[in-house]
Each structure stands twice: as structure tokens, then as C-alpha cells.
Kinemage of the C-alpha trace (Angstrom):
@kinemage 1
@onewidth
@group {chain A} dominant
@subgroup {mainchain}
@vectorlist {calphas} color= white
{ca met a 1} P -9.041 -78.011 72.220
{ca val a 2} L -9.737 -74.468 71.021
{ca val a 3} L -11.076 -72.130 73.698
{ca phe a 4} L -12.482 -68.620 73.293
{ca arg a 5} L -14.214 -66.579 75.991
{ca gly a 6} L -17.052 -64.180 75.301
{ca asp a 7} L -15.945 -61.830 78.085
{ca pro a 8} L -16.467 -58.234 76.797
{ca cys a 9} L -13.417 -56.901 78.646
{ca gly a 10} L -11.217 -59.597 77.154
{ca val a 11} L -12.541 -59.035 73.619
{ca ile a 12} L -11.886 -55.286 73.899
{ca cys a 13} L -8.348 -55.900 75.197
{ca ile a 14} L -7.632 -58.223 72.272
{ca met a 15} L -8.858 -55.552 69.839
{ca ile a 16} L -6.652 -52.928 71.524
{ca thr a 17} L -3.670 -55.280 71.286
{ca tyr a 18} L -3.976 -55.809 67.534
{ca ile a 19} L -4.781 -52.177 66.810
{ca ala a 20} L -1.612 -51.173 68.679
{ca val a 21} L 0.542 -53.828 66.968
{ca phe a 22} L -0.608 -53.119 63.423
{ca tyr a 23} L -0.494 -49.364 63.982
{ca ala a 24} L 3.144 -49.733 65.044
{ca asp a 25} L 3.811 -51.825 61.923
{ca tyr a 26} L 2.186 -49.150 59.733
{ca val a 27} L 4.179 -46.295 61.277
{ca val a 28} L 7.488 -48.165 61.105
{ca val a 29} L 7.076 -49.155 57.447
{ca arg a 30} L 5.263 -46.114 56.053
{ca his a 31} L 6.691 -43.210 58.059
{ca leu a 32} L 10.063 -44.408 59.387
{ca val a 33} L 11.700 -46.950 57.086
{ca leu a 34} L 10.466 -46.052 53.587
{ca pro a 35} L 11.187 -42.287 53.765
{ca thr a 36} L 14.698 -42.758 55.168
{ca met a 37} L 15.999 -46.200 54.151
{ca ala a 38} L 14.127 -47.052 50.943
{ca glu a 39} L 17.254 -46.790 48.806
{ca ser a 40} L 19.422 -49.010 51.015
{ca leu a 41} L 19.416 -52.707 51.863
{ca trp a 42} L 18.853 -51.822 55.515
{ca gly a 43} L 15.363 -50.632 54.657
{ca ala a 44} L 14.320 -54.061 53.371
{ca val a 45} L 16.103 -55.821 56.235
{ca asn a 46} L 14.331 -53.743 58.881
{ca val a 47} L 10.915 -54.229 57.275
{ca val a 48} L 11.400 -58.000 57.086
{ca leu a 49} L 12.776 -58.337 60.627
{ca phe a 50} L 10.088 -56.125 62.132
{ca asn a 51} L 7.319 -58.081 60.429
{ca ile a 52} L 8.843 -61.407 61.476
{ca ile a 53} L 8.567 -60.234 65.094
{ca val a 54} L 4.972 -59.101 64.431
{ca phe a 55} L 4.227 -62.568 63.035
{ca leu a 56} L 5.754 -64.385 66.028
{ca leu a 57} L 3.931 -62.036 68.411
{ca thr a 58} L 0.629 -62.741 66.657
{ca val a 59} L 1.116 -66.518 66.675
{ca ser a 60} L 2.108 -66.635 70.345
{ca his a 61} L -0.807 -64.377 71.289
{ca leu a 62} L -3.359 -66.423 69.333
{ca arg a 63} L -2.080 -69.625 70.901
{ca ala a 64} L -2.312 -68.090 74.368
{ca val a 65} L -5.844 -66.896 73.564
{ca leu a 66} L -7.190 -70.067 71.959
{ca ser a 67} L -5.306 -72.780 73.863
{ca asp a 68} L -6.844 -74.768 76.672
{ca pro a 69} L -5.071 -73.350 79.754
{ca gly a 70} L -5.686 -76.569 81.673
{ca ile a 71} L -9.435 -76.810 82.161
{ca val a 72} L -10.473 -79.472 84.649
{ca pro a 73} L -13.244 -81.415 82.861
{ca leu a 74} L -16.611 -81.640 84.531
{ca pro a 75} L -17.781 -85.125 85.541
{ca thr a 76} L -20.042 -86.984 83.139
{ca thr a 77} L -22.233 -88.110 86.039
{ca ser a 78} L -23.466 -85.999 88.928
{ca ile a 79} L -21.612 -86.258 92.236
{ca asp a 80} L -23.266 -85.706 95.601
{ca phe a 81} L -21.599 -82.805 97.430
{ca ser a 82} L -24.466 -82.140 99.833
{ca asp a 83} L -22.185 -82.583 102.852
{ca his a 84} L -19.850 -79.889 101.575
{ca his a 85} L -22.745 -77.530 100.810
{ca ala a 86} L -23.890 -78.054 104.384
{ca gly a 87} L -20.634 -76.577 105.638
{ca gln a 88} L -18.437 -79.625 105.993
{ca pro a 89} L -14.716 -78.861 105.524
{ca leu a 90} L -13.072 -79.590 102.193
{ca val a 91} L -10.584 -82.294 103.030
{ca lys a 92} L -7.699 -83.012 100.715
{ca asn a 93} L -6.925 -86.603 99.921
{ca lys a 94} L -3.419 -87.991 100.139
{ca asp a 95} L -2.667 -86.927 96.546
{ca gly a 96} L -3.736 -83.317 97.168
{ca trp a 97} L -7.029 -83.425 95.254
{ca thr a 98} L -9.801 -81.148 96.561
{ca val a 99} L -13.439 -80.377 95.865
{ca cys a 100} L -14.618 -77.287 93.970
{ca ile a 101} L -18.061 -76.359 95.254
{ca lys a 102} L -18.770 -74.075 92.260
{ca cys a 103} L -17.915 -76.717 89.652
{ca glu a 104} L -19.150 -79.532 91.903
{ca thr a 105} L -16.275 -81.743 90.893
{ca tyr a 106} L -12.924 -82.960 92.153
{ca arg a 107} L -9.889 -81.030 91.026
{ca pro a 108} L -6.190 -81.981 90.915
{ca pro a 109} L -3.464 -80.373 93.037
{ca arg a 110} L -2.706 -76.691 92.305
{ca ala a 111} L -5.954 -76.227 90.357
{ca his a 112} L -8.070 -73.173 91.167
{ca his a 113} L -11.471 -71.863 90.136
{ca cys a 114} L -11.585 -68.838 87.815
{ca arg a 115} L -14.632 -66.645 88.324
{ca val a 116} L -14.340 -65.262 84.770
{ca cys a 117} L -13.946 -68.603 82.987
{ca arg a 118} L -16.264 -70.258 85.529
{ca gln a 119} L -14.077 -73.347 85.470
{ca cys a 120} L -11.241 -74.833 87.450
{ca ile a 121} L -7.851 -74.386 85.780
{ca arg a 122} L -4.810 -76.556 86.405
{ca arg a 123} L -1.915 -74.617 87.850
{ca met a 124} L -3.791 -71.354 87.332
{ca asp a 125} L -1.580 -68.278 87.613
{ca his a 126} L -4.144 -65.556 86.867
{ca his a 127} L -6.847 -64.552 84.402
{ca cys a 128} L -5.421 -62.135 81.845
{ca pro a 129} L -7.818 -59.901 79.891
{ca trp a 130} L -5.129 -59.234 77.271
{ca ile a 131} L -5.402 -62.847 76.115
{ca asn a 132} L -9.044 -63.206 77.219
{ca asn a 133} L -8.043 -66.432 78.916
{ca cys a 134} L -6.487 -67.836 82.048
{ca val a 135} L -2.735 -68.302 82.233
{ca gly a 136} L -2.460 -71.913 83.288
{ca glu a 137} L -0.526 -75.105 82.942
{ca phe a 138} L -0.934 -75.586 79.197
{ca asn a 139} L -0.619 -72.011 77.860
{ca gln a 140} L 1.786 -70.217 80.212
{ca lys a 141} L 4.545 -70.884 77.680
{ca phe a 142} L 2.667 -69.008 74.949
{ca phe a 143} L 1.806 -66.159 77.314
{ca ile a 144} L 5.474 -65.635 78.186
{ca gln a 145} L 6.400 -65.798 74.492
{ca phe a 146} L 3.799 -63.114 73.809
{ca leu a 147} L 5.270 -60.888 76.520
{ca phe a 148} L 8.769 -61.384 75.115
{ca tyr a 149} L 7.817 -60.419 71.562
{ca val a 150} L 5.815 -57.384 72.704
{ca gly a 151} L 8.876 -56.186 74.611
{ca leu a 152} L 11.183 -56.920 71.681
{ca leu a 153} L 8.871 -55.158 69.227
{ca ser a 154} L 8.612 -52.112 71.507
{ca leu a 155} L 12.407 -51.883 71.790
{ca tyr a 156} L 12.879 -52.342 68.035
{ca ala a 157} L 10.269 -49.708 67.143
{ca phe a 158} L 11.741 -47.256 69.638
{ca gly a 159} L 15.180 -47.771 68.081
{ca leu a 160} L 13.834 -47.227 64.577
{ca val a 161} L 12.202 -43.957 65.639
{ca ile a 162} L 15.545 -42.630 66.874
{ca thr a 163} L 17.435 -43.959 63.837
{ca ser a 164} L 14.999 -42.497 61.321
{ca trp a 165} L 15.256 -39.015 62.830
{ca val a 166} L 19.040 -39.184 62.972
{ca ile a 167} L 19.429 -40.078 59.287
{ca asp a 168} L 16.302 -38.253 58.074
{ca pro a 169} L 17.034 -36.405 54.821
{ca glu a 170} L 15.625 -33.007 54.012
{ca thr a 171} L 11.874 -33.350 53.505
{ca ser a 172} L 8.936 -31.020 53.266
{ca lys a 173} L 7.530 -29.407 56.381
{ca his a 174} L 4.217 -31.262 55.982
{ca ile a 175} L 5.872 -34.688 55.795
{ca lys a 176} L 8.010 -33.978 58.864
{ca his a 177} L 4.958 -32.772 60.784
{ca thr a 178} L 3.038 -35.986 60.008
{ca lys a 179} L 6.065 -38.120 60.842
{ca leu a 180} L 6.525 -36.273 64.144
{ca ile a 181} L 2.949 -36.945 65.227
{ca his a 182} L 3.176 -40.666 64.418
{ca ser a 183} L 6.604 -40.913 66.048
{ca val a 184} L 5.395 -39.372 69.312
{ca ile a 185} L 2.381 -41.699 69.439
{ca leu a 186} L 4.576 -44.707 68.670
{ca val a 187} L 7.126 -43.782 71.358
{ca ile a 188} L 4.371 -43.426 73.966
{ca glu a 189} L 2.953 -46.789 72.885
{ca cys a 190} L 6.385 -48.440 73.080
{ca ile a 191} L 7.058 -47.072 76.572
{ca leu a 192} L 3.646 -48.064 77.955
{ca phe a 193} L 3.593 -51.568 76.511
{ca gly a 194} L 7.304 -52.094 77.098
{ca leu a 195} L 7.151 -51.247 80.792
{ca phe a 196} L 3.961 -53.288 81.192
{ca val a 197} L 5.381 -56.485 79.706
{ca ile a 198} L 8.639 -56.092 81.623
{ca ala a 199} L 6.705 -55.955 84.907
{ca ile a 200} L 4.469 -58.910 84.008
{ca gly a 201} L 7.405 -60.861 82.576
{ca cys a 202} L 9.423 -60.433 85.775
{ca asp a 203} L 6.437 -61.720 87.759
{ca gln a 204} L 6.200 -64.757 85.478
{ca val a 205} L 9.900 -65.596 85.786
{ca ser a 206} L 9.737 -65.136 89.562
{ca ser a 207} L 6.680 -67.397 89.692
{ca ile a 208} L 8.511 -70.119 87.756
{ca leu a 209} L 11.681 -69.920 89.851
{ca asn a 210} L 9.691 -69.965 93.112
{ca asp a 211} L 7.500 -72.807 91.802
{ca glu a 212} L 4.460 -70.891 93.003
{ca thr a 213} L 1.687 -69.356 90.915
{ca leu a 214} L 0.271 -65.898 91.574
{ca val a 215} L -2.932 -67.428 92.948
{ca glu a 216} L -0.919 -69.554 95.365
{ca gln a 217} L 1.061 -66.502 96.469
{ca val a 218} L -2.140 -64.563 97.195
{ca lys a 219} L -3.957 -67.435 98.892
{ca arg a 220} L -0.792 -68.709 100.552
{ca asp a 221} L -1.875 -72.272 99.900
{ca gly a 222} L 0.961 -73.489 97.723
{ca pro a 223} L 1.792 -77.146 98.420
{ca lys a 224} L 5.118 -78.158 99.871
{ca arg a 225} L 7.271 -79.402 97.037
{ca gln a 226} L 10.724 -80.813 96.626
{ca lys a 227} L 13.403 -78.331 95.651
{ca lys a 228} L 14.094 -78.419 91.921
{ca ser a 229} L 16.818 -76.990 89.748
{ca lys a 230} L 16.139 -73.835 87.755
{ca met a 231} L 16.370 -75.800 84.517
{ca ala a 232} L 13.779 -78.301 85.735
{ca leu a 233} L 11.411 -75.485 86.727
{ca phe a 234} L 11.677 -73.831 83.314
{ca gln a 235} L 11.260 -77.200 81.586
{ca glu a 236} L 7.948 -77.679 83.385
{ca val a 237} L 6.672 -74.602 81.544
{ca phe a 238} L 8.534 -74.663 78.214
{ca gly a 239} L 8.968 -78.405 77.761
{ca arg a 240} L 12.043 -80.597 77.678
{ca gly a 241} L 13.176 -79.585 74.210
{ca gln a 242} L 16.220 -77.478 73.440
{ca pro a 243} L 16.162 -74.111 75.283
{ca met a 244} L 16.864 -72.365 71.976
{ca tyr a 245} L 13.315 -73.335 70.910
{ca trp a 246} L 11.583 -72.119 74.078
{ca leu a 247} L 10.629 -68.818 72.471
{ca cys a 248} L 9.341 -70.380 69.262
{ca pro a 249} L 5.506 -70.366 69.232
{ca leu a 250} L 5.354 -72.602 66.150
{ca gln a 251} L 6.000 -75.844 68.026
{ca phe a 252} L 2.968 -78.070 68.496
{ca asn a 253} L 4.060 -80.210 71.416
{ca pro a 254} L 2.686 -78.573 74.579
{ca asn a 255} L 4.135 -79.879 77.813
{ca asn a 256} L 0.965 -81.636 78.926
{ca arg a 257} L 0.742 -83.410 82.241
{ca ser a 258} L -1.589 -86.238 83.031
{ca tyr a 259} L -3.802 -86.733 86.040
{ca pro a 260} L -5.803 -89.763 87.122
{ca ala a 261} L -9.015 -90.042 85.155
{ca gln a 262} L -11.078 -90.740 88.244
{ca tyr a 263} L -10.936 -89.776 91.857
{ca glu a 264} L -12.083 -92.219 94.459
{ca val a 265} L -13.233 -90.970 97.848
């Protein structure tokens, strides 16, 4: 199911993301690689590799943006929650299911309500404006892939800036001035986005290894679970395929989980 939010903040963040990515691609190709490496094979290799990373970044980002993060479907028939509205406690059943007063429906274990999406999301970690979507059970894999490729692209672009200035041949003063301006902007962009994704990526890895989402850490309501191996915890997010494919956003077999279709009081 394709999902897209109309949240203005999220739409603006998506626009900023693609402006930054394609600006970096323009600077690398037009002002760094072509003026210094056009006559060597390394020029073509760097252009191809850089644009492959841009492609993988774009695919992973679009999948994180448009994928269903794990929306808990609303019931087809109305359910009477008058007792809960009257102040009665929300009692979990033996399987850990609870009631969401805002959605007026039952929700599975580890699902939480997002005030931006206005829906309950399975295994919700947080709502991220940069993907204009929640990071949840079904799209956390794509979100982490997006972070990885942003970090990789930032590192690659930063390296190309240094390389191009080291091997830069004699050029006119005007060309060097233009290249300097673009290089400074690109370096600032690489540092800002690089540090940002490193911080968020570390939080994501820590969340996986601790088997506890960010929402559960804040609310301190994470369920007691059996201890699992690190491989099993990563497989819950990336699937049970070969680890070498975990960072490939082109796979179309999300690691879906199933829940009972109905909840009986």
C-alpha cells in the first residue's frame, strides 16, 4: 500500500533532501570531476559510482516515504469504547493488545499512536519529517538504508572535493573562484548531513540491539521479551535473506509480520 502524508513540514523536508542531493551531484560532476579528471578513466568511474549511490539513496528514500510503516487498520464496524472514555483503565489482554482511544480500535503489541499520521503504527520508532512518514515495522529497513547512503554519499563527495583540489591543473581565476564557492557549500552540506545521519543511525542500531523502539524508551513501556541474538534482532528488521542484501533497497520482500485479524474481548 502506497502512503503519502500531506504534512507541510514533511513535504518541505523532502524538497530540501532532493535539492541537497542533486546539488551535490551537480557540483561533483560539473565542478569537481569534469575539470580535473575528464581525460582519465577515473573521471568516468567516479561519475558512475557517485550516481549509483544517488540512485540507491533515492530508491531507499522513496520506499521509506511511500511504504506503509505498519498502519493498524481501522475496524469496519464501530466498537463501543464508552467505558474507556468514561475513565476506565485500558487493560491489556493476555496477548498484549490494547485500546487506542483516538483511533477507537484495538491495536497489537508495541503499536503506538502517531499524532502526525493520526493512526496507530506497529512497532513505531518515531515520526521522521525527512521521510514525511513514521519509521515503523514495515519501513525501518528502508529508513536505515537511506541513512547509510546519505552518509556514504557525504563521505564520497567530501573525498572528491579534497582530491579535485589536490590534482587541480592550472585554470583561470574565475573558474577557481566558482569552484571554491561550490566546494565550500558542498563541504558544509556533507558535514551537516553526515553528522546528522551518523547520530540517527547510531540510535537506530542501538534501538535494534536493545529490541526497544524510541517511543518505548521514552514511555518506558516496552514489553518484557526473551533475549535474542544480535543476528535475530537484525533479521527482524532486514529480513531473513543474506546479510549482503540488507542494504539493497531494490528487494520487494518486506519482512511483514501477521497479527490476528480480530480481537475478542
